[in-house]
N, C-alpha and C positions, 0 to 999 in steps of 0.2 A: 847305563841307566841315566846318568846325568845328561847325556845328549837328548834324551827323550822327555826329561822331566818337565820342560816347558810346554811341550806339545800334548802329552798324554799323562794321565794320573795313574799312579800305582795303586791298584785296588786289591792288593794281596791280603791285607789284614781283614778286610770285609769278606773276601772270598774264603779265606781260611776259617773265619768264624762261622760262616754259613755251612761249610763242609763239616766242621766239628759238631755244630748244632744238629745238622741232619743225621749224622752218625749216632749222636746221643738219642735223638727221637726214635730212630729205627731200632736201636738196641733196647730202648725203654719199652717200645711197643711189643717187641718180641718177648721180652721177659715178663711184662705185665699181662699179656694176653696168652702166655704159655704156648707160643707157636712152635711147633716142631718142624724144623726145616727138612728133616729126612735126608734124602740123597743130595739135596741142594746145599748142605751145610758147608762143604769144602769150597765150592765156587763162591758162596756168599762171603765166607771169611777171606778169600783172596781179594774180592772186590772191596770189602771194608778195609782190609789192610792197605790195599793200594790207595784208597781215598785218604786214609789216615796219613800215609807217607806223602801223598801229594799236598795235603794241607800243611804238613810240616815243611815241605820244600818251599812253600810260599813265604815262610817266615825267615828264610835265610837270605842274606844279601850277597853271599859269595857264589862262586861258580858251582859249589857243591849242591846248591839248590837245583840246578839244571840236571845233575846226575840223579838226585833223589826223585825229581819229577819224572825222568825217563824210566827209572826202576819202578816207580809207582804205577805208571800206566802200562808197563809190561805185566805187572801183577793183575791190573784191571782187565786187560785184554785176555789174559790166560783164564781168569775167573769167568768172564763173559762167554768165552769160547766153550769152557767146560759146562756152563749153564745151558748153552745151546745144545751141546751134545747130550746132556742128560735129558733135556726135554724131548728132543727128536730121536735119540738113539742112533744118530748118524756118526758112529765112531770112526768110520772110514774117512771122514773129513779131515782127520789129523794129517793125512798125506799132503793135502794142498792148503790147509789153513795156517800152517806155521808162519807164513809171512805176516799174518795179522797180529801175531804175538810179537815178533821181532822182524822187521823194523817199524811196523805201523804203531805198535805200542809206545816205544820210545819217541817216535815222531809226534804222536798225540801229546805226550808229556811235554816235549820241547815247545810245540806249537801253543798249547794252552798256557804253559809257564811264561812264554814270551808275550802272549797277549795280556795276561793278567799283570805281569810285572812291567809292562810297557817297554820291552826290550826287543829290538829288531832282529839281532843275530839268532837267538834261539827260535824265534818265530820262523825265520827263513829256513833254518836247519830242519825244523819240524816239518815244514812243507815238503822239503826234498825227501826226507825219510818216508813220509806218508805216500808220496808219489811212487817211490821205489818199491815200497811194500805192497801197495795196491797193484802195481804192475807185475810183481812176482806172484802175487795171489792169483791174478787173472791168468797169467802164463801157466802156473802149475795146475790151476783148475781146468784149463783147456786141455793140457797135456794128459792129465790123469783121467779126466772124464771121457775124452775121445779115444785114447789109446789103451786104457787099462780097464774099461768096463764094458 
């Protein structure tokens, strides 16, 4: 971080505040308007938990923050994928969408963590993980759609 401090600013406090504020507003609206999430409750809680962990990771200065960010975006991707499957009913997509949970999820966590904390190493690792995950996703999508349907 010290090597980048002169070039880029660390906006982690502002970003963490905005994430916590957004989560508070969303929960406040759900409670005050008595919104029933129904079958979307589990994906919603996964995404909210992931965002909470991500905001928490931004407050750490040690390497553990990168691990927490990776875990948080794994939760987010899992929740978003479940949300997609609940909406569309496309449960067969589990066969080929697992690369979006891992390694794309941790890659997004590393990429965003590196961008917000002004660190080059996690940013570059995140790009590599995202490329690998998207490549695996396309490969498994092609294989399972062409040969098994």
